[in-house]
PLY file of the C-alpha trace (Angstrom):
ply
format ascii 1.0
element vertex 362
property float x
property float y
property float z
element edge 361
property int vertex1
property int vertex2
end_header
-72.71 -60.98 250.90
-71.11 -59.21 253.89
-67.57 -59.81 254.75
-68.22 -60.97 257.79
-70.58 -63.64 256.69
-68.26 -64.60 253.98
-65.70 -65.30 256.57
-67.54 -67.26 258.77
-69.16 -69.22 256.01
-65.50 -70.08 254.48
-64.32 -70.71 258.10
-67.40 -72.93 258.37
-66.63 -74.67 255.07
-62.96 -74.83 256.13
-64.00 -76.58 259.25
-66.14 -78.90 257.09
-63.07 -79.87 255.01
-61.11 -80.48 257.67
-63.24 -82.50 259.40
-63.09 -85.52 256.97
-59.28 -85.51 257.45
-59.36 -85.57 260.99
-62.05 -88.11 260.91
-59.63 -90.16 258.42
-56.88 -89.56 261.11
-59.18 -90.78 264.05
-60.19 -93.72 261.78
-56.53 -94.64 261.00
-55.92 -95.39 264.21
-57.64 -98.88 263.69
-55.58 -99.97 260.85
-52.05 -100.20 262.16
-52.83 -104.01 262.72
-52.55 -104.64 258.89
-49.83 -102.07 257.56
-47.26 -102.71 260.57
-46.42 -106.60 259.96
-46.17 -105.92 256.01
-43.47 -103.27 256.86
-41.90 -105.64 259.15
-41.49 -108.33 256.80
-40.34 -106.05 253.89
-37.80 -104.89 256.73
-36.47 -108.42 257.54
-36.00 -109.20 253.94
-34.09 -105.99 253.25
-32.09 -106.53 256.38
-31.39 -110.32 255.26
-30.45 -109.42 251.60
-27.74 -106.93 252.98
-26.56 -109.48 255.43
-26.12 -111.98 252.24
-24.51 -109.33 250.11
-22.09 -108.71 252.80
-21.03 -112.19 253.24
-20.33 -112.61 249.40
-18.54 -109.38 249.55
-16.11 -110.62 251.88
-15.91 -114.07 250.01
-14.30 -112.27 246.80
-10.43 -112.20 246.63
-8.88 -109.01 245.93
-8.17 -108.57 242.19
-4.89 -110.48 240.99
-2.14 -108.80 239.27
-2.41 -111.49 236.63
-5.63 -112.91 235.00
-5.63 -116.69 236.51
-6.73 -119.43 234.33
-9.00 -121.61 235.94
-8.03 -125.11 236.48
-10.44 -127.74 235.39
-9.72 -131.35 236.24
-11.11 -133.79 233.64
-9.62 -136.95 235.40
-6.14 -138.52 235.15
-3.40 -136.73 233.18
-2.27 -133.23 233.11
-4.73 -130.15 233.87
-6.29 -128.11 231.33
-4.73 -125.04 232.69
-1.14 -126.65 232.46
-1.67 -127.52 228.88
-2.98 -124.13 228.22
-0.39 -122.43 229.79
2.38 -124.14 227.72
1.00 -122.58 224.55
2.39 -119.50 223.22
0.21 -116.37 223.91
-2.08 -118.37 226.94
-1.79 -118.04 230.32
1.17 -116.38 232.39
4.45 -115.41 230.63
7.31 -117.72 231.88
10.42 -118.87 230.80
10.60 -121.69 228.24
12.90 -123.83 230.10
10.07 -123.59 233.33
7.35 -124.27 231.02
8.95 -127.14 229.44
9.76 -128.74 232.77
6.33 -128.24 234.08
5.03 -129.91 231.27
7.33 -132.87 231.15
6.79 -133.16 235.11
2.77 -133.41 234.52
2.74 -135.36 231.47
4.88 -138.57 232.54
5.71 -139.69 236.15
9.18 -139.06 237.40
9.75 -142.83 237.66
9.35 -143.09 233.90
11.45 -139.77 232.52
14.74 -141.62 232.02
13.17 -144.78 230.18
11.26 -142.70 227.86
13.76 -139.67 227.07
16.81 -141.64 225.73
15.18 -143.01 222.70
14.09 -139.51 221.79
17.45 -137.85 222.03
18.71 -141.27 219.97
16.51 -140.56 217.24
16.66 -136.77 217.01
20.84 -137.00 216.56
22.29 -139.62 214.55
25.72 -138.39 215.44
25.21 -139.76 219.07
26.60 -142.76 220.06
24.19 -145.87 219.86
22.43 -147.23 222.84
23.92 -150.71 224.30
22.39 -153.34 222.08
23.12 -157.02 222.21
26.55 -158.54 221.99
28.41 -158.39 218.75
27.95 -161.17 216.22
31.94 -161.02 216.17
33.41 -164.37 217.37
36.69 -165.00 219.16
39.61 -164.51 216.68
40.71 -167.88 217.58
37.70 -169.46 216.09
37.89 -167.39 212.96
39.43 -170.13 210.47
39.88 -169.60 206.54
40.80 -172.25 204.16
42.14 -170.51 201.04
42.27 -172.91 197.93
44.15 -172.33 194.73
42.89 -174.05 191.88
44.05 -174.70 187.98
47.61 -175.46 189.37
49.71 -178.17 187.37
50.63 -176.13 184.23
52.87 -173.37 185.50
55.49 -174.58 188.00
56.94 -171.26 188.28
53.51 -169.45 189.85
53.05 -172.44 192.07
56.40 -171.85 193.76
55.49 -168.38 194.39
52.03 -169.12 196.09
54.00 -172.02 197.92
56.09 -169.07 199.66
53.13 -167.24 201.10
53.64 -166.81 204.59
50.69 -169.10 205.70
49.11 -172.18 204.62
47.30 -172.34 201.34
45.48 -175.44 199.86
46.97 -176.36 196.42
44.39 -177.86 194.03
46.09 -179.48 190.95
44.55 -180.57 187.85
45.51 -184.12 186.34
47.26 -184.88 183.26
48.57 -181.08 183.04
52.92 -180.75 182.14
53.63 -180.17 185.90
50.76 -181.68 187.82
53.04 -184.51 189.66
55.64 -181.61 190.41
53.24 -179.21 191.84
51.84 -181.74 193.90
55.19 -182.66 195.15
56.37 -179.26 195.71
53.35 -178.68 198.05
53.87 -181.57 199.82
57.63 -180.89 200.52
56.34 -177.40 201.64
54.00 -178.77 204.06
51.05 -177.63 202.36
47.65 -179.41 201.76
47.21 -181.09 198.19
43.68 -181.75 196.50
42.99 -183.22 193.01
41.13 -180.87 190.87
38.81 -183.28 189.14
37.37 -181.97 186.00
33.51 -182.67 185.35
31.27 -181.76 182.87
30.00 -178.24 182.47
26.69 -176.41 181.44
28.37 -174.69 178.56
28.75 -177.51 175.85
31.47 -175.39 174.10
33.68 -175.28 177.31
36.30 -177.78 177.54
36.81 -178.88 181.08
40.08 -181.20 180.14
41.76 -184.36 179.89
40.13 -187.02 182.14
36.77 -185.28 182.80
33.88 -187.25 184.10
30.76 -186.64 181.86
27.00 -187.53 182.06
27.54 -189.86 179.08
29.75 -192.10 180.85
28.95 -195.54 182.49
29.72 -195.94 186.10
32.83 -198.07 185.54
33.90 -195.47 183.05
33.72 -192.55 185.86
35.48 -195.04 188.44
38.31 -195.58 185.77
38.70 -191.71 185.26
38.82 -191.00 188.75
41.64 -193.98 189.68
43.63 -192.33 186.84
43.39 -188.55 187.97
44.42 -189.94 191.52
47.50 -191.80 190.15
48.79 -188.14 189.48
49.98 -187.96 193.40
50.17 -189.97 196.24
49.57 -187.06 198.52
45.79 -185.85 197.69
43.65 -185.21 200.77
40.27 -184.66 199.16
38.91 -183.71 195.96
37.19 -180.73 194.23
35.63 -180.08 191.08
36.84 -178.17 188.08
33.84 -176.74 186.20
31.39 -179.53 186.40
27.86 -177.78 186.49
26.32 -180.35 184.66
27.69 -183.23 186.58
27.08 -181.85 190.21
23.57 -181.02 189.42
22.79 -184.48 188.85
22.38 -186.53 191.89
22.55 -189.79 190.83
25.87 -189.40 188.91
27.49 -187.46 191.85
26.57 -190.37 193.93
28.77 -192.69 191.74
31.59 -190.07 191.94
31.51 -189.83 196.06
31.22 -193.47 196.57
34.49 -193.76 194.97
35.87 -190.92 196.90
34.88 -192.18 200.27
36.09 -195.75 199.67
39.79 -194.11 199.16
38.98 -191.85 202.40
39.16 -188.59 200.68
36.72 -185.46 201.34
34.94 -183.66 198.74
34.88 -179.98 198.41
32.11 -178.69 196.44
33.08 -175.67 194.33
29.57 -174.47 194.05
30.15 -173.58 190.16
26.15 -173.58 190.22
23.71 -172.75 192.93
22.01 -175.97 191.80
24.90 -178.50 192.96
23.91 -181.43 194.71
27.67 -182.55 195.32
27.90 -181.27 198.92
24.29 -182.61 199.79
25.06 -186.12 198.02
28.40 -185.92 200.28
26.53 -185.55 203.43
23.94 -188.16 202.85
26.75 -190.45 202.29
28.39 -189.36 205.86
31.36 -188.31 204.14
33.79 -185.37 205.01
32.39 -182.91 203.00
32.34 -178.64 202.67
31.58 -176.03 200.31
33.09 -172.96 198.84
31.87 -169.74 200.27
33.63 -167.11 198.17
35.74 -166.73 195.10
38.62 -164.44 195.50
39.11 -163.44 191.90
36.13 -163.82 189.37
37.22 -160.09 188.52
41.07 -160.66 188.27
41.61 -156.91 188.85
43.88 -156.04 191.94
41.33 -153.90 193.38
38.58 -156.59 193.27
40.49 -159.01 194.85
41.42 -156.75 197.40
37.52 -156.19 198.42
37.08 -159.80 198.32
39.64 -160.45 200.77
38.33 -157.83 203.14
34.71 -159.34 202.73
36.56 -162.85 203.28
37.76 -161.52 206.69
34.22 -160.10 207.70
32.59 -163.30 206.99
35.23 -165.15 208.92
34.37 -163.14 211.97
30.71 -163.56 211.73
30.55 -167.27 210.60
33.73 -168.75 212.16
34.99 -170.80 209.07
35.11 -169.88 205.63
36.36 -171.69 202.50
37.75 -169.43 199.78
38.72 -170.18 196.36
41.20 -168.46 194.22
43.33 -168.89 191.16
47.07 -168.87 189.88
46.99 -164.80 188.79
49.58 -162.40 189.78
46.91 -160.16 190.92
45.55 -163.00 193.37
49.01 -163.70 194.68
49.75 -160.19 195.28
46.86 -159.22 197.11
47.07 -162.31 199.30
50.89 -161.62 199.92
50.18 -158.37 201.41
46.96 -159.38 203.01
49.22 -161.69 205.59
49.57 -158.81 208.14
45.95 -157.58 207.81
44.83 -161.54 208.77
47.37 -161.49 211.73
45.54 -157.96 212.86
42.18 -159.34 212.36
43.00 -162.74 214.22
42.16 -164.74 211.05
43.93 -168.05 211.27
44.59 -169.74 207.55
44.00 -173.38 207.77
43.88 -176.51 205.52
40.63 -177.55 203.93
40.45 -180.75 206.14
40.81 -178.64 209.28
37.09 -177.36 208.56
35.66 -180.50 206.74
32.84 -181.86 209.02
31.30 -185.68 208.50
0 1
1 2
2 3
3 4
4 5
5 6
6 7
7 8
8 9
9 10
10 11
11 12
12 13
13 14
14 15
15 16
16 17
17 18
18 19
19 20
20 21
21 22
22 23
23 24
24 25
25 26
26 27
27 28
28 29
29 30
30 31
31 32
32 33
33 34
34 35
35 36
36 37
37 38
38 39
39 40
40 41
41 42
42 43
43 44
44 45
45 46
46 47
47 48
48 49
49 50
50 51
51 52
52 53
53 54
54 55
55 56
56 57
57 58
58 59
59 60
60 61
61 62
62 63
63 64
64 65
65 66
66 67
67 68
68 69
69 70
70 71
71 72
72 73
73 74
74 75
75 76
76 77
77 78
78 79
79 80
80 81
81 82
82 83
83 84
84 85
85 86
86 87
87 88
88 89
89 90
90 91
91 92
92 93
93 94
94 95
95 96
96 97
97 98
98 99
99 100
100 101
101 102
102 103
103 104
104 105
105 106
106 107
107 108
108 109
109 110
110 111
111 112
112 113
113 114
114 115
115 116
116 117
117 118
118 119
119 120
120 121
121 122
122 123
123 124
124 125
125 126
126 127
127 128
128 129
129 130
130 131
131 132
132 133
133 134
134 135
135 136
136 137
137 138
138 139
139 140
140 141
141 142
142 143
143 144
144 145
145 146
146 147
147 148
148 149
149 150
150 151
151 152
152 153
153 154
154 155
155 156
156 157
157 158
158 159
159 160
160 161
161 162
162 163
163 164
164 165
165 166
166 167
167 168
168 169
169 170
170 171
171 172
172 173
173 174
174 175
175 176
176 177
177 178
178 179
179 180
180 181
181 182
182 183
183 184
184 185
185 186
186 187
187 188
188 189
189 190
190 191
191 192
192 193
193 194
194 195
195 196
196 197
197 198
198 199
199 200
200 201
201 202
202 203
203 204
204 205
205 206
206 207
207 208
208 209
209 210
210 211
211 212
212 213
213 214
214 215
215 216
216 217
217 218
218 219
219 220
220 221
221 222
222 223
223 224
224 225
225 226
226 227
227 228
228 229
229 230
230 231
231 232
232 233
233 234
234 235
235 236
236 237
237 238
238 239
239 240
240 241
241 242
242 243
243 244
244 245
245 246
246 247
247 248
248 249
249 250
250 251
251 252
252 253
253 254
254 255
255 256
256 257
257 258
258 259
259 260
260 261
261 262
262 263
263 264
264 265
265 266
266 267
267 268
268 269
269 270
270 271
271 272
272 273
273 274
274 275
275 276
276 277
277 278
278 279
279 280
280 281
281 282
282 283
283 284
284 285
285 286
286 287
287 288
288 289
289 290
290 291
291 292
292 293
293 294
294 295
295 296
296 297
297 298
298 299
299 300
300 301
301 302
302 303
303 304
304 305
305 306
306 307
307 308
308 309
309 310
310 311
311 312
312 313
313 314
314 315
315 316
316 317
317 318
318 319
319 320
320 321
321 322
322 323
323 324
324 325
325 326
326 327
327 328
328 329
329 330
330 331
331 332
332 333
333 334
334 335
335 336
336 337
337 338
338 339
339 340
340 341
341 342
342 343
343 344
344 345
345 346
346 347
347 348
348 349
349 350
350 351
351 352
352 353
353 354
354 355
355 356
356 357
357 358
358 359
359 360
360 361
């Protein structure tokens, strides 16, 4: 084909190829009504997203220097962030004193702080002074009165004189029918001391000998009264009676009633030596409404000097608590010396040594 024809044909073809595009562009002028609203909606959505992200970006705080611990309030009481911050390795580092102060403030109201802390401090240190408590059981020194009875006198006049020379009033308890019974009772009376009869009674141990004139369960009522009268004839100065031995007799209420009725007629008090815990003498005397009391302490069951001194210390403590105490000792040198040495101690502790009848009640 000649070149001129090819070029014309090509141009012609080219024009035919371009015609559809032209016709498409010409036709597209009828479609803007469909695509334009879609583009507009997309643009609005994009713009709204940008505005929203811009607002959220403004809400975010600048990065903190330290990582904060979120606080979560789960109701009354300390917040969880405060509890975590007091544990090692959790939360911001703070001085130990500051963490302790914050924790104490959050965990308890300030109004209760002083009532809660003292018991903790007291429990943590035994060397601290105790918190104020109830008043002491110690009574007024003027009311701390002690009667000291020396039993088994009547055999040795010399030891009786030494006891009579003590710088405080003691009570002589004199056995009947002894070599110096009358003289010892007379000595005590002349010294202004109280004298009582140390009346022998049947003991629990059948091998033990209570002495001449003892009251026995095998006796009749008349025999008992006759022995009491014979013993009382030793001295006119007896103010009362206490039992010598006698655990078996004092444990029998009926027999003790016979004994005590005779003493009541003579207006004598009865001191129950309490040689056994089962003694009924003191109880029967109270039933008879007679003047009576019972022994609280033996001074020299152990006759060593150290043991007697220990008992004297116990005596003072009992007197300060109970107010009145009756102690019984025996004519031994350890007892004598310990009592002599304790005279200043009694004064220092406000202990008044009195006669038994001063303490006996009805």
